[in-house]
C-alpha positions in Angstrom: -38.2 -30.7 155.9 -40.7 -31.8 158.6 -40.9 -35.4 159.7 -44.2 -37.2 160.1 -45.5 -38.2 163.6 -45.2 -42.0 164.1 -48.9 -42.8 164.8 -48.0 -46.4 165.6 -45.2 -48.8 165.0 -47.5 -51.5 163.6 -49.7 -51.5 160.5 -53.5 -51.3 160.6 -55.2 -54.3 159.1 -58.5 -53.4 157.5 -61.0 -54.9 155.1 -61.9 -52.1 152.7 -64.9 -51.8 150.4 -64.4 -50.5 146.8 -63.9 -46.7 146.9 -61.4 -43.9 147.2 -59.7 -43.4 150.6 -57.3 -40.7 151.9 -54.4 -42.0 154.0 -52.9 -39.7 156.6 -49.3 -38.8 155.7 -48.6 -36.5 158.7 -49.4 -38.9 161.5 -51.5 -36.3 163.4 -54.9 -37.5 162.4 -57.2 -38.7 165.2 -58.8 -41.1 162.7 -55.6 -43.1 161.8 -54.8 -44.4 159.3 -57.1 -42.0 157.5 -56.9 -38.2 157.1 -59.0 -35.9 159.3 -57.4 -32.6 158.1 -54.9 -32.3 160.9 -52.1 -31.8 158.3 -53.3 -28.2 157.7 -50.5 -25.8 158.2 -47.8 -28.4 157.5 -46.0 -29.5 154.3 -47.9 -32.8 154.4 -51.0 -33.8 152.3 -53.1 -36.9 152.4 -52.5 -39.6 149.9 -55.5 -40.9 148.0 -55.8 -44.5 147.0 -58.5 -46.5 145.3 -59.7 -50.0 146.1 -61.4 -51.8 143.2 -62.7 -54.9 145.0 -63.3 -55.6 148.6 -60.1 -56.8 150.2 -57.9 -56.8 153.3 -55.1 -54.3 153.3 -52.3 -53.4 155.8 -52.0 -49.6 156.0 -48.8 -48.0 157.3 -49.1 -46.1 160.5 -45.4 -45.4 161.1 -45.5 -43.1 158.0 -42.0 -44.3 156.8 -43.1 -47.0 154.3 -41.6 -46.8 150.8 -44.9 -48.4 149.6 -47.3 -45.7 151.0 -50.1 -46.0 152.0 -49.3 -49.8 152.4 -47.0 -51.2 155.0 -43.6 -52.5 153.8 -42.2 -53.4 157.2 -40.3 -50.1 157.7 -41.7 -49.8 161.3 -39.4 -52.6 162.3 -36.4 -50.3 161.9 -37.7 -47.3 163.9 
């Protein structure tokens, strides 16, 4: 089983508009925390999530959160 690349040991705070987004699960994307297709050839796939109303979110960049794509503080133990 491959392990994801830790893109950063801190979450990314963003204000997102309503819509569907694709979170990078492999950690290789150059457009963190969103997918840019860098996972091709790996066992990883982006995780889609939908925002219904404009709001601030904290997206995981360590790729170890149990609440993916959202940060749960797992980066503190890496």
